[in-house]
N, C-alpha and C positions, 0 to 999 in steps of 0.2 A: 371728897370735896366735890361742890356740884357748881358746874361752869356752868353759868347764862348769859344770853345773847340779849343785848338791849339797839334800841336805835338810838342815835346821840343826838336829834333832834325830832320834834314831832311830825315834821316835814319829811322822815325818814333820810336823815346824813347820810349816816354810812354805819354799818353794824360793830358794836363794840362789844365785849368781854368782859367779864367780871364774874367774882366769886361770888356766890349766895349762901348768905349765912342768914339764918332766920328771915327780918324783913328788910333786911340792907344787904345792897350791891357795893363789892370794893372793885372798882375798876383794874383792870390787869392791862398791859402795854401788849398785852398778845393778841391775835388776830387767831379764830379758830384754825384758819390754813396755817398759820405758822406753827401751832400749838401740833396741829397733826404732822409738819413736815421736820419737830425736830425733837428729837428723843430726850435730848437733856432739857426741854421745854418743862416738863413735870417737875423738876427740883426748882427751876428757875421763878414757878409760878407760886411753889411753896414759900420761896424765899420772898418774893413780893408781897402776899397774904400776910407775912411774918410784920414786914415793913408796916401794914397797914395797921398793924396791932394798936389799940387805944383811940385810934381815929374814927369818924362818924361812917364813912363810908356815902352811899345815895341810897334817900329811899325807893325802896322797890315799887310802892305806891305811885311814884313820880315818873316811873321809868314805863316805855312803850316796847312791851318784848317784841323781840325779832325770832325769826330760823336761827338756830346754830350755825346750820351750814344756811348759807343763803342762795346762793345758785349752784344747786348740785349738778353735774355733770350727764347722771344717770341714776334712777332712783330703781331698783330691781327687789322685789317685793316677792316674797316665799308664803304661800298659802299651802293649807291642808296639809301641815306636816307633824301635827302630833294626833294622835289616835283619839284622843276624846275630843276635841274639837271636830273633829271628822264626824265619829260616830251622833254626836250631840244634834247635827245638822239632818241625820237620817242617811248619810250620804255613806257609798261604799270607802273604802279604804283605799288609796291609789297607789300604783306601785313606787311613786316618787314624789315628792311634795311638787306643787304646781306653783311654776315661776310666773310673775307678770310684773307691768311696769308701769310707775304713775310719771306724770307729768312733775318738773320742775315746781310748776307756781301751785302745788298741792300742798308745800308745806306751811307751816303758820307756827307763829311764835309762841310759848307757853301760854295757857291758860287764853288764847286767840280763838274766836269763832269759827267751826268749821262749816264753810258756806255748802251748800247745797245747790248743785248746777239744778236749772230750771231743765225739767225733761229727765231727771235721773229719776230711778225707779229702784234703785237698790242701794245703797249708802253703808259700807262696812266700817264702823267707828271706833275699830280694835287695832291695837299695837302692840305687840309684848317686848319687842326687843328692837332696838335701831344701832346700825353700824357703821361707822363711817372710817372710809380707808380713804387716806390723803396722798396716795399715791400706788401708781401698780403693784401689786402684791399676790404671790404664790407661795404657797405651803409657810404661811407667816407664822414663827414663834414669837412666844412673848418675850419682850423685853426684859 
């Protein structure tokens, strides 16, 4: 299942969540915060998607993408966390991965331009994995 966040109005009214299939979005009654906060949400969303069966949905081209997590409390990134990436840059392998932070306004929606701030000397445009934790977590087990 691919979830897709989009603005409800061109003037960025609020972020809605939908199910993406091909070039169509099927709106869901869930927000990402609600989805993350409720372990039963996955089965409820599947029921909601099934109810859309045969309906047209919304055109992806007519929607403005939004960040799935619109206003995160914090963004913690991990760098130099696998050997091939470290050595391709000619660096020594560190004892442990490097942690660094990003500002919340650095998040963009699917397909949106990444803005290079004036004065930026280096910009790393890669991300292999994004993990969203919706509430305090420790020693998390899969559902």
